[in-house]
Structure formats: C-alpha cells, structure tokens
C-alpha positions as CSV (number, residue, x, y, z in Angstrom):
1,X,0.0,0.0,0.0
2,X,1.3,3.5,-0.9
3,X,1.7,5.5,2.2
4,X,1.0,9.2,1.8
5,X,3.7,11.7,2.8
6,X,2.9,14.5,5.2
7,X,2.8,17.0,2.3
8,X,0.5,14.6,0.4
9,X,-1.8,14.3,3.3
10,X,-2.1,18.0,3.6
11,X,-2.8,18.1,-0.1
12,X,-5.6,15.6,0.3
13,X,-7.1,17.8,3.0
14,X,-6.9,20.7,0.5
15,X,-8.7,18.6,-2.1
16,X,-11.5,17.8,0.3
17,X,-12.0,21.5,1.1
18,X,-12.1,22.3,-2.6
19,X,-14.6,19.6,-3.5
20,X,-16.8,21.1,-0.8
21,X,-16.0,24.6,-1.9
22,X,-19.6,25.2,-3.2
23,X,-20.5,25.5,0.5
24,X,-18.1,28.3,1.1
25,X,-16.4,29.0,4.4
26,X,-18.1,27.6,7.5
27,X,-17.5,30.9,9.3
28,X,-19.6,32.8,6.8
29,X,-21.9,34.7,6.8
30,X,-20.8,36.7,9.8
31,X,-24.4,37.9,10.3
32,X,-27.8,37.6,8.7
33,X,-27.4,38.7,5.0
34,X,-29.9,40.9,3.2
35,X,-28.6,39.7,-0.2
36,X,-27.8,36.2,-1.2
37,X,-26.3,36.9,-4.6
38,X,-24.9,39.7,-6.8
39,X,-25.4,40.8,-10.4
40,X,-22.7,43.4,-11.3
41,X,-23.4,45.3,-14.5
42,X,-19.9,46.8,-15.1
43,X,-20.0,49.6,-17.7
44,X,-16.4,49.5,-18.9
45,X,-14.9,52.7,-20.1
46,X,-16.4,55.3,-17.8
47,X,-20.0,56.5,-18.4
48,X,-20.5,60.2,-18.5
49,X,-22.4,61.0,-15.3
50,X,-23.5,64.6,-16.3
51,X,-25.0,63.2,-19.5
52,X,-26.9,60.5,-17.8
53,X,-27.8,61.1,-14.2
54,X,-26.1,64.0,-12.5
55,X,-28.1,66.9,-13.9
56,X,-26.4,70.3,-13.9
57,X,-28.7,72.9,-15.4
58,X,-26.4,75.7,-14.3
59,X,-23.7,74.7,-16.8
60,X,-25.7,75.9,-19.9
61,X,-25.0,79.6,-19.4
62,X,-21.3,78.6,-18.7
63,X,-20.9,76.9,-22.1
64,X,-17.4,77.5,-23.6
65,X,-16.2,79.3,-20.6
66,X,-12.9,78.1,-19.0
67,X,-13.2,75.7,-16.1
68,X,-12.0,77.8,-13.1
69,X,-8.7,76.9,-11.4
70,X,-10.6,77.0,-8.1
71,X,-12.6,74.0,-9.3
72,X,-9.7,72.1,-10.9
73,X,-7.5,72.6,-7.8
74,X,-4.5,71.4,-9.6
75,X,-5.8,67.8,-9.9
76,X,-4.1,65.3,-12.1
77,X,-5.0,65.2,-15.8
78,X,-4.5,62.3,-18.3
79,X,-1.8,62.5,-20.9
80,X,-4.6,63.1,-23.5
81,X,-5.6,66.5,-22.1
82,X,-2.6,67.6,-20.0
83,X,-1.2,69.5,-23.0
84,X,-4.5,71.4,-23.7
85,X,-4.2,75.2,-23.1
86,X,-8.0,75.6,-22.8
87,X,-10.5,73.6,-20.8
88,X,-13.9,74.8,-22.0
89,X,-17.0,73.8,-20.2
90,X,-19.2,71.4,-22.2
91,X,-22.8,71.2,-20.8
92,X,-24.8,68.2,-21.7
93,X,-26.9,68.5,-24.8
94,X,-29.5,66.0,-23.5
95,X,-32.8,66.9,-21.8
96,X,-33.4,65.8,-18.2
97,X,-36.6,65.2,-16.3
98,X,-37.5,64.0,-12.8
99,X,-39.2,60.6,-12.5
100,X,-41.1,58.6,-10.0
101,X,-42.0,59.4,-6.4
102,X,-38.3,59.8,-5.7
103,X,-37.9,62.6,-8.2
104,X,-34.7,61.3,-9.5
105,X,-33.2,63.1,-12.5
106,X,-32.6,61.0,-15.6
107,X,-31.5,62.1,-19.1
108,X,-33.5,61.4,-22.2
109,X,-30.9,58.7,-23.1
110,X,-32.2,56.4,-20.4
111,X,-36.1,56.4,-20.8
112,X,-36.4,52.8,-19.5
113,X,-34.2,53.3,-16.5
114,X,-36.3,56.3,-15.7
115,X,-39.3,54.0,-15.2
116,X,-37.7,52.0,-12.4
117,X,-36.0,54.9,-10.5
118,X,-38.1,54.2,-7.4
119,X,-36.3,50.9,-7.1
120,X,-32.8,52.3,-7.5
121,X,-30.4,53.9,-5.1
122,X,-28.2,56.4,-7.0
123,X,-24.7,57.2,-5.6
124,X,-23.6,60.5,-7.2
125,X,-20.5,60.8,-5.0
126,X,-18.3,57.9,-6.1
127,X,-14.6,58.6,-6.4
128,X,-11.4,56.7,-7.1
129,X,-7.7,57.5,-7.2
130,X,-7.1,55.9,-10.6
131,X,-7.3,58.0,-13.8
132,X,-6.4,55.4,-16.5
133,X,-8.5,52.4,-17.6
134,X,-6.6,49.3,-16.6
135,X,-5.6,50.2,-13.1
136,X,-9.0,51.8,-12.5
137,X,-10.9,48.7,-13.6
138,X,-8.4,46.5,-11.6
139,X,-9.1,48.7,-8.5
140,X,-12.9,48.2,-8.9
141,X,-12.5,44.5,-9.5
142,X,-9.9,43.6,-6.8
143,X,-9.7,46.5,-4.4
144,X,-6.1,47.2,-5.5
145,X,-4.7,49.2,-8.3
146,X,-2.0,46.7,-9.4
147,X,-2.7,43.3,-10.8
148,X,-2.3,40.1,-8.8
149,X,-5.1,40.2,-6.2
150,X,-8.4,38.2,-6.2
151,X,-11.4,39.8,-7.9
152,X,-14.5,40.6,-5.9
153,X,-16.3,37.6,-7.4
154,X,-13.4,35.3,-6.5
155,X,-13.5,36.6,-2.9
156,X,-17.3,35.8,-2.7
157,X,-16.8,32.4,-4.3
158,X,-14.1,31.6,-1.7
159,X,-16.2,33.0,1.2
160,X,-19.8,32.1,0.4
161,X,-19.5,29.4,-2.3
162,X,-22.5,28.6,-4.6
163,X,-26.0,27.6,-3.8
164,X,-25.9,25.2,-6.8
165,X,-23.5,22.3,-6.9
166,X,-23.8,22.0,-10.6
167,X,-22.8,25.5,-11.6
168,X,-19.8,27.7,-10.7
169,X,-20.2,30.3,-8.0
170,X,-18.8,33.1,-10.2
171,X,-19.8,33.6,-13.9
172,X,-18.6,36.4,-16.3
173,X,-20.0,37.6,-19.6
174,X,-18.7,40.3,-21.9
175,X,-20.6,42.3,-24.5
176,X,-19.3,44.9,-27.0
177,X,-20.9,48.3,-27.1
178,X,-22.2,49.7,-30.4
179,X,-21.3,53.3,-29.4
180,X,-17.5,52.6,-29.4
181,X,-16.7,49.2,-30.9
182,X,-13.0,49.8,-30.7
183,X,-13.0,50.5,-27.0
184,X,-10.5,49.4,-24.3
185,X,-9.9,45.7,-24.0
186,X,-10.5,43.7,-20.8
187,X,-7.8,41.3,-19.4
188,X,-9.0,37.9,-18.1
189,X,-7.3,38.7,-14.8
190,X,-10.1,41.1,-14.0
191,X,-12.1,38.1,-12.9
192,X,-9.1,36.1,-11.8
193,X,-8.5,34.5,-8.4
194,X,-5.1,36.2,-7.7
195,X,-3.4,34.3,-4.9
196,X,-6.5,32.4,-4.0
197,X,-6.7,28.9,-5.5
198,X,-7.7,29.1,-9.1
199,X,-10.9,27.2,-8.3
200,X,-12.4,30.5,-7.3
201,X,-11.8,32.4,-10.5
202,X,-14.7,33.5,-12.7
203,X,-15.9,31.2,-15.4
204,X,-16.3,33.1,-18.7
205,X,-19.3,32.3,-20.8
206,X,-18.9,32.8,-24.5
207,X,-21.4,34.1,-27.0
208,X,-20.7,31.6,-29.8
209,X,-20.3,27.8,-29.8
210,X,-20.2,26.1,-26.4
211,X,-20.8,28.7,-23.7
212,X,-17.8,27.2,-21.9
213,X,-14.8,25.9,-24.0
214,X,-14.6,22.2,-24.4
215,X,-17.9,21.6,-22.6
216,X,-19.2,19.2,-25.3
217,X,-17.8,15.7,-25.7
218,X,-16.3,14.8,-29.1
219,X,-18.3,12.7,-31.5
220,X,-18.4,9.0,-30.4
221,X,-17.5,9.8,-26.8
222,X,-20.3,8.9,-24.5
223,X,-21.1,10.4,-21.1
224,X,-20.1,7.1,-19.4
225,X,-16.8,7.4,-21.3
226,X,-16.4,10.9,-19.9
227,X,-17.1,9.7,-16.3
228,X,-14.5,6.9,-16.6
229,X,-12.0,9.4,-18.1
230,X,-12.4,11.9,-15.3
231,X,-12.2,9.2,-12.6
232,X,-8.9,7.8,-14.1
233,X,-7.4,11.3,-14.4
234,X,-8.4,12.0,-10.9
235,X,-6.6,8.9,-9.6
236,X,-3.5,10.0,-11.4
237,X,-3.8,13.5,-10.0
238,X,-4.2,12.2,-6.5
239,X,-1.0,10.2,-6.8
240,X,0.8,13.4,-7.9
241,X,-0.8,15.2,-5.0
242,X,0.6,12.6,-2.5
243,X,4.0,13.3,-3.9
244,X,3.9,17.0,-4.2
245,X,1.1,18.4,-2.2
246,X,0.4,21.1,-4.7
247,X,-3.0,22.8,-4.1
248,X,-3.4,23.5,-7.8
249,X,-3.6,19.7,-8.4
250,X,-6.5,19.7,-6.0
251,X,-8.0,22.6,-7.9
252,X,-7.6,20.7,-11.2
253,X,-9.5,17.7,-9.8
254,X,-12.3,19.9,-8.5
255,X,-12.5,21.7,-11.9
256,X,-12.8,18.4,-13.8
257,X,-15.7,17.5,-11.5
258,X,-17.4,20.9,-12.0
259,X,-17.0,20.6,-15.8
260,X,-18.6,17.2,-15.8
261,X,-21.6,18.6,-13.9
262,X,-21.8,21.6,-16.2
263,X,-22.2,19.4,-19.2
264,X,-25.7,18.8,-18.0
265,X,-26.5,22.1,-16.3
266,X,-25.2,24.6,-18.8
267,X,-27.2,23.5,-21.9
268,X,-30.4,23.8,-19.9
269,X,-29.3,27.1,-18.5
270,X,-28.6,28.7,-21.9
271,X,-31.7,27.3,-23.7
272,X,-34.0,30.3,-24.0
273,X,-36.6,28.4,-26.0
274,X,-39.0,28.1,-23.0
275,X,-38.8,31.8,-22.2
276,X,-42.2,33.4,-23.1
277,X,-42.4,36.1,-25.8
278,X,-43.3,38.7,-23.2
279,X,-39.9,38.2,-21.6
280,X,-38.1,39.0,-24.9
281,X,-40.4,42.0,-25.3
282,X,-39.4,43.1,-21.8
283,X,-35.6,42.9,-22.4
284,X,-35.8,44.1,-26.0
285,X,-35.1,42.5,-29.4
286,X,-31.3,42.1,-28.7
287,X,-32.3,39.5,-26.0
288,X,-32.6,37.0,-28.8
289,X,-29.1,37.6,-30.0
290,X,-26.4,35.7,-28.0
291,X,-23.6,37.8,-26.7
292,X,-25.5,41.1,-26.6
293,X,-25.9,42.9,-23.3
294,X,-29.6,42.2,-23.3
295,X,-29.1,38.5,-23.8
296,X,-26.5,38.5,-21.0
297,X,-28.9,40.3,-18.7
298,X,-31.5,37.6,-19.3
299,X,-28.9,34.9,-18.7
300,X,-27.9,36.7,-15.5
301,X,-31.4,36.4,-14.2
302,X,-31.4,32.7,-15.1
303,X,-28.1,32.2,-13.4
304,X,-29.3,34.0,-10.3
305,X,-32.5,31.9,-10.2
306,X,-30.2,28.8,-10.1
307,X,-28.2,30.0,-7.2
308,X,-25.0,31.4,-8.8
309,X,-23.5,33.7,-6.2
310,X,-21.8,36.3,-8.4
311,X,-22.7,37.2,-12.0
312,X,-20.6,39.9,-13.7
313,X,-21.5,41.5,-17.0
314,X,-18.9,43.7,-18.6
315,X,-20.2,46.0,-21.3
316,X,-17.5,47.7,-23.2
317,X,-17.6,51.0,-25.2
318,X,-18.2,53.8,-22.7
319,X,-15.0,55.7,-23.4
320,X,-16.2,58.8,-25.2
321,X,-13.1,61.0,-25.6
322,X,-14.4,62.5,-28.9
323,X,-17.8,62.4,-30.7
324,X,-19.8,61.8,-27.5
325,X,-23.1,62.8,-29.1
326,X,-22.5,60.2,-31.8
327,X,-21.3,57.4,-29.5
328,X,-23.2,57.7,-26.2
329,X,-26.7,57.1,-27.6
330,X,-25.6,53.7,-28.9
331,X,-24.2,52.7,-25.6
332,X,-27.5,53.7,-23.9
333,X,-29.6,51.8,-26.5
334,X,-27.5,48.7,-25.8
335,X,-28.1,48.8,-22.1
336,X,-31.0,51.0,-21.0
337,X,-34.0,48.7,-21.7
338,X,-32.1,45.5,-20.6
339,X,-31.1,47.1,-17.2
340,X,-34.6,48.2,-16.5
341,X,-36.0,44.8,-17.6
342,X,-33.6,43.0,-15.3
343,X,-34.8,45.0,-12.3
344,X,-38.5,44.5,-13.2
345,X,-38.0,40.8,-14.0
346,X,-36.2,40.1,-10.7
347,X,-38.9,42.1,-8.8
348,X,-41.8,40.2,-10.4
349,X,-40.1,36.8,-9.6
350,X,-39.5,37.8,-6.0
351,X,-35.7,37.7,-6.5
352,X,-34.9,41.4,-6.2
353,X,-35.3,41.4,-2.5
354,X,-32.3,39.2,-2.0
355,X,-30.3,39.9,-5.2
356,X,-28.0,42.9,-5.2
357,X,-27.7,44.6,-8.6
358,X,-24.9,47.1,-9.1
359,X,-24.4,49.4,-12.2
360,X,-21.4,51.6,-12.9
361,X,-18.0,52.0,-14.5
362,X,-14.4,52.6,-13.3
363,X,-14.6,56.4,-13.2
364,X,-16.6,59.3,-14.7
365,X,-16.0,62.0,-17.4
366,X,-14.8,65.6,-17.3
367,X,-17.1,68.6,-17.6
368,X,-14.5,70.2,-19.8
369,X,-14.2,69.2,-23.5
370,X,-11.4,67.1,-24.7
371,X,-10.4,68.5,-28.1
372,X,-12.4,71.0,-30.0
373,X,-15.8,72.1,-28.6
374,X,-18.5,72.8,-31.3
375,X,-22.2,73.4,-31.0
376,X,-23.0,69.8,-31.9
377,X,-20.0,67.9,-30.7
378,X,-17.8,67.4,-27.7
379,X,-15.7,64.7,-25.9
380,X,-14.9,64.1,-22.3
381,X,-11.7,62.8,-20.7
382,X,-11.4,60.4,-17.7
383,X,-12.5,61.9,-14.4
384,X,-11.9,60.0,-11.1
385,X,-13.0,62.7,-8.7
386,X,-16.7,62.1,-9.0
387,X,-19.1,59.9,-10.9
388,X,-22.4,58.1,-10.5
389,X,-23.4,54.5,-9.9
390,X,-26.6,52.9,-8.9
391,X,-27.6,49.9,-6.8
392,X,-30.9,48.0,-6.4
393,X,-32.4,45.2,-4.4
394,X,-30.6,43.0,-1.8
395,X,-31.2,45.3,1.2
396,X,-30.4,48.6,-0.6
397,X,-32.7,51.6,0.2
398,X,-34.9,52.1,-2.9
399,X,-35.7,55.5,-4.4
400,X,-32.9,57.6,-2.8
401,X,-30.0,59.6,-4.1
402,X,-26.8,59.6,-2.0
403,X,-24.1,62.2,-2.3
404,X,-23.7,65.4,-4.2
405,X,-21.2,67.0,-6.6
406,X,-20.4,70.7,-7.1
407,X,-22.0,72.9,-9.8
408,X,-19.4,71.8,-12.3
409,X,-19.8,68.1,-11.6
410,X,-16.1,68.1,-10.9
411,X,-15.7,67.4,-7.1
412,X,-17.7,65.6,-4.4
413,X,-19.2,68.1,-1.9
414,X,-21.4,65.8,0.2
415,X,-21.2,62.2,1.4
416,X,-18.2,60.9,-0.6
417,X,-18.1,57.1,-1.4
418,X,-14.7,55.5,-2.1
419,X,-14.2,52.3,-4.0
420,X,-13.3,50.5,-0.7
421,X,-16.5,51.9,0.8
422,X,-18.6,50.5,-2.0
423,X,-16.9,47.1,-1.6
424,X,-17.4,47.1,2.2
425,X,-21.1,48.0,1.8
426,X,-21.6,45.2,-0.8
427,X,-20.0,42.7,1.6
428,X,-22.1,44.0,4.5
429,X,-25.3,43.4,2.5
430,X,-24.1,39.8,1.9
431,X,-23.7,39.2,5.6
432,X,-19.9,39.7,5.6
433,X,-17.7,41.9,7.8
434,X,-15.2,43.2,5.3
435,X,-12.5,43.3,7.9
436,X,-12.9,39.6,8.6
437,X,-13.0,38.1,5.1
438,X,-9.2,37.5,4.8
439,X,-6.7,35.1,3.2
440,X,-3.2,34.7,4.4
441,X,-0.6,35.0,1.6
442,X,3.2,35.6,2.0
443,X,2.8,36.1,5.7
444,X,0.0,38.8,5.5
445,X,-3.7,38.6,5.9
446,X,-5.2,40.2,2.7
447,X,-8.7,41.4,2.2
448,X,-10.8,42.9,-0.6
449,X,-10.8,46.3,1.1
450,X,-7.1,46.3,1.8
451,X,-6.7,48.4,5.0
452,X,-9.5,50.8,4.3
453,X,-13.3,50.9,3.7
454,X,-16.3,52.0,5.6
455,X,-19.8,50.6,5.3
456,X,-22.1,53.3,4.0
457,X,-25.0,52.7,6.3
458,X,-27.2,55.3,4.7
459,X,-27.6,53.0,1.7
460,X,-28.9,50.0,3.7
461,X,-32.5,49.4,4.7
C-alpha cells in the first residue's frame, strides 16, 4: 500500500475542502445577510455622469467658458488633455426630467431606466484614485490598483460558495458596445483569483459555440466514457498530490468534477426556448441575439435563479473621448432597456429582495471638453474625482439619491463614497464583515478592502 507523505496528506485535506467549496467558508456569513447573490453590471470605459444622471442645469450659461482653477484645484489630468491650453465647459446637450416618487433626475438617453428609479439607489459621490482604464478597472474588481489580487467575485466564491453544486459560484459575460466598438480591451485577470486557489476564478461564458470551452464531448465519446476518463485522471492527479502536495492539483481535480456537472446544467441554463415572448419583449429584441448585453442580462437572471453567487456582466464602449453625441446614444440603446427589464423581472419573480444589482464603471468623465468644442460635438476625458453608480435590491434603500457634486460636476461636496466603501457595503449586504474576510498570503492577511473601507449605512435598509 502506498503511504502518503505529510505533504501529500495536507494536499488531500486541501482537495476535500475544494470539492466542498460550493458550500463556502463555515465561518460565513458573519451575520444575517440581506442579499444572497450579486449581479454586477460593469460599464467598462467610464460612463459620462453629467450626460446620464447628474443633472447640472447651471452649466448651460457657462458653455465654452474656462473651467475655473478653483474647481480644478491642480488635480491630475491624463496625458490626453494635460497639454491642452484651454478647458472649455461642455454642458450636456441632453434633456433631463424628474421621475417617480423619488424625483430622480434622468436624461432622455435612459427612458427605460427612468421607469424604475423608485427601485434604484443612486450614488452620485463615487470617487477613485485611478485615472487610467486598466488600473481603475483593476481597482474596482480587486480593491487594489496593481494586478495580482483576487477579484471581488473570487472573494465571494471563496467566502460564500455557490448555492448550486452543478454551476460555478462566479460567472462572467462580456458584450461589446455599439457606441464605441474599438474601446479598451479587458484582461482575463479582472475576474481572476489572484493568490486564491484558481478554483475561485470566474468562469467566462462565450457568445458563440459552447458557452464554456470544451464543454461538449467529441463525437463518439459517451457520457459514461467521460465519467471513466475523469475518474482515471483524478486517480493519477491524486498520486501526484501525494508526492507534491500542490494545491493547484486539488484545484484541477475539482474543476474536472465541475466541468462534468456543467455538461448537464449549462445546456439547460442557456436554452431560452422556454422563455415566453413577453420576456423578450421586456428585455428588447437584442435579447434573442447571443452575446448582446440584453441576452446577457436575461442569462444573468437565469443564473441567479439557479443559485449562482456572483454574476458579472462587462459591457465595453463607454470611453467617449471625442464624438460623444454620436457614440453615447448607442451605448445607452445597448443597455437601458435591458437594465430596467432585469430590475423588473427580478422584482416580479421575488428575486430582487435578496439579489444585489450594481451598475457603474471605473470612473466618470470631465465637464470640460477634450479636443475642440463645437455646438453639436464634444468629448470628455477620464475623471476619477466624482461619478455616478446605482444599486438596487438586496437590502439597498430604494428610491434615494446619495451624495452630491459641485455645480461643475467636478468634485464631491457631500457624502463621498470611495471604491473601498462600496466594496465594504456590498459585503455587508451579503452578511460579511469586510475586515474579517481574509486570506493569508506571504505572511500577511489580505482582504478585498485592503486596509480601508467603511460601510455606507445610509444606503442600507
């Protein structure tokens, strides 16, 4: 009989924990959660807050005037506008109205979102330190501005696991915006596990072919053959683990098991044929087109129904440096109806009360024009000092607006919310004390909120 080494024994203990990882940590949740799952609608590129939600009527008479130095306060600019000698104010050309009992201001670009404002919580005082895309996206996804740390979905997969043994705890989908089809790319590490075991990284669903690569068996290879193949590979991997004790071997075994289960669960999940026509009417015609934001929103609802803990949609194309009036309407057409439909659909199914929905990008846009300002065209540079996000469901106060920016929509003047504060609040809603969800790596206990973050209690019911 082959006797396991001490390292091999520890490796087998690790395997057992990974195979049971769908249950998450036995220490969590720390207290009763208000939300069980998250759908994060990440708008990659930086949506323009003053053209969508942060109404500034006082800017119209200031059109083409220089942004005062007292407002800029010497703040950092990107390399794209740092050499500009003029920073003319560019008011939004879009009409705004107040909607719902909450009286939330919404631009004409978001007519469907306007219908559900009483279920939304707008945060108009978000801010970040990062001014360039990749580190800013990395900051929102991992709580740190440099690559290498676990994404928020990986943290929740590690801490809470999945409610469904046959689907991963963390699923990612990407769609390309029609407003700016050549927008910034997204690195796979944005949904990676960092120094956590790779078992916890996001599983990316594709728009064409198998939703997950290599999910289908080759012709002539039966499901029984697949089961025997996985069992034999698992035995070989276990022998290697006894010799080396590498936790990634345990991860590989667990991933083979999950892939086998997904061969049955994913085809049913992604089959929209039983969805009634009124569902597609709700989400819009794009919902019938795989890979669109609308189709991904519908799939996010189906994933949430089945107990997937964290579903993240990335929609690219929000980087309007030039030609904003030409590009921004396309981005809004891509997303507006589907976002509102998701809120309505979750609410009608009784899922919104324990599903936290988050909408927002990595930063906002400048009030001054990048490049030449004309009567019918303007562009906006990156702006980290203030921008708007919204949340809904899962214990969030509905129908409120939190925070305030100055008259130029350039600085936060009331109730600032930092990226770490947002993360701490999201974890709080999921029943997690953000200071206690940690993982020891290289001698230090790391956490999503690093050494910062305060729960924004005013956002919570």
